C-alpha positions, -999 to +999 in steps of 0.1 A: -543-200-367-545-235-378-577-251-392-581-274-362-580-245-339-605-227-358-630-257-358-624-262-322-634-225-316-665-227-338-677-258-318-673-239-284-693-210-299-720-231-315-722-253-283-729-222-264-755-210-292-772-244-290-776-241-251-791-206-254-815-221-280-802-197-305-797-226-331-810-261-332-779-279-335-741-275-338-732-273-375-695-280-370-698-311-344-691-338-372-668-315-394-641-337-407-606-321-407-585-324-439-555-346-441-525-330-427-498-326-457-467-332-437-439-310-451-406-328-460-380-327-431-349-309-441-318-311-419-285-293-428-253-312-428-224-302-404-206-282-428-238-261-436-244-256-400-209-244-394-210-220-424-244-207-412-232-201-376-199-184-386-218-161-412-248-153-388-230-139-359-241-101-366-274-112-375-303-098-350-315-131-344-282-149-342-289-161-305-322-174-316-308-196-341-279-207-320-304-219-292-326-238-318-295-255-334-276-264-301-307-275-280-334-286-304-359-262-286-393-255-303-400-220-315-424-213-286-401-225-261-374-203-274-396-172-273-408-179-241-375-186-223-368-164-194-334-157-179-345-172-146-348-205-165-313-205-171-285-219-148-253-204-161-232-223-135-245-257-142-250-249-180-286-259-179-317-246-197-352-255-179-383-255-202-408-242-180-428-219-200-436-214-237-452-185-258-484-193-275-483-175-309-520-182-316-532-169-283-506-143-281-499-152-244-473-171-221-483-204-209-467-225-180-452-258-189-446-270-227-461-284-256-465-318-238-455-331-203-425-345-218-417-309-230-412-297-195-374-307-193-338-296-187-313-293-215-276-294-209-259-267-233-224-261-244-200-233-236-205-216-269-240-212-261-234-200-227-210-174-240-236-161-266-264-159-240-241-138-218-236-114-246-275-114-253-281-106-218-259-075-220-279-063-251-313-068-233-299-050-203-288-021-227-324-019-242-340-020-208-320+011-195-324+029-228-363+023-228-369+029-192-406+027-185-413+018-221-396-016-216-421-045-209-400-066-186-411-104-191-376-115-182-373-129-216-341-141-233-349-130-267-372-102-271-378-068-291-360-036-279-393-030-258-389-064-241-418-079-260-420-115-274-406-120-309-430-124-337-431-160-350-437-150-387-408-126-385-384-153-371-394-175-402-388-149-427-356-135-415-343-170-412-353-177-449-336-144-460-305-152-441-301-186-449-313-186-486-307-150-500-275-140-481-257-175-476-271-195-505-282-225-483-312-246-491-347-236-482-354-243-446-382-237-420-375-225-384-385-260-373-358-275-397-334-262-370-348-285-346-346-315-370-308-305-378-301-305-340-314-341-337-298-353-368-264-341-358-266-359-325-277-391-341-248-389-365-226-384-333-241-417-321-257-401-291-282-427-275-317-420-289-333-421-257-312-394-245-322-374-277-358-380-272-355-366-237-337-337-248-360-325-275-391-333-254-407-362-273-434-379-253-417-415-263-386-429-279-408-443-306-418-408-317-380-400-323-373-433-340-402-429-364-394-393-373-357-399-376-356-435-390-342-423-422-309-412-404-308-445-383-293-470-410-263-477-388-286-487-361-307-509-384-275-527-395-264-529-358-296-549-350-292-572-379-258-580-369-268-585-332-292-612-345-267-628-366-243-630-335-271-644-313-282-673-337-248-682-347-239-685-311-267-711-307-257-730-341-290-732-355 
């Protein structure tokens, strides 16, 4: 649980205590949160991504990694993804639910309003999702009444949501210890997805909508370091504009 969530929870508790006259004032009402220490964004290059995908096919969480790399979905969106939210014919994933690891519950919608979206996915992911569905069905048949059917795409052998911390630990172990790749967090798979699209000259507005940013400005701010060609393009266009007017 984050410091902010703890403070917010304490505010609610003490607000109730004040209303019941158990205490005179809310001691956490004016608490100042510590400044966030934003970790450096890490994105793998194309060769690293291909190497990771190729050598992780037999890993238990391969489907999770592939979804993250090929869609840019957040961890909570992946762990909350249901089979009914996938259109295999149209090759589209619909983000309609997330799994909140702090509250240990499913929530309708997404992290933001823009997070409720549709994502077109490639054939390679469709094929892997079909394989994953067979695995889930096998677990369901084997466990019988012990299987908790939440209709989840990725889940434990008993149908329960995957543990967030376990996903992160397994990713680091797979990437670093086994494959010798740089240290990465799970969220860096999302960064890698965006970076790959930018380098393929995909329109930034399309990327912003695909990953569920509330505005294109957020995408530009986060990934300005991988947009040098766009900056140069702007400068070139300005040169052409003013040259045409012979200033």
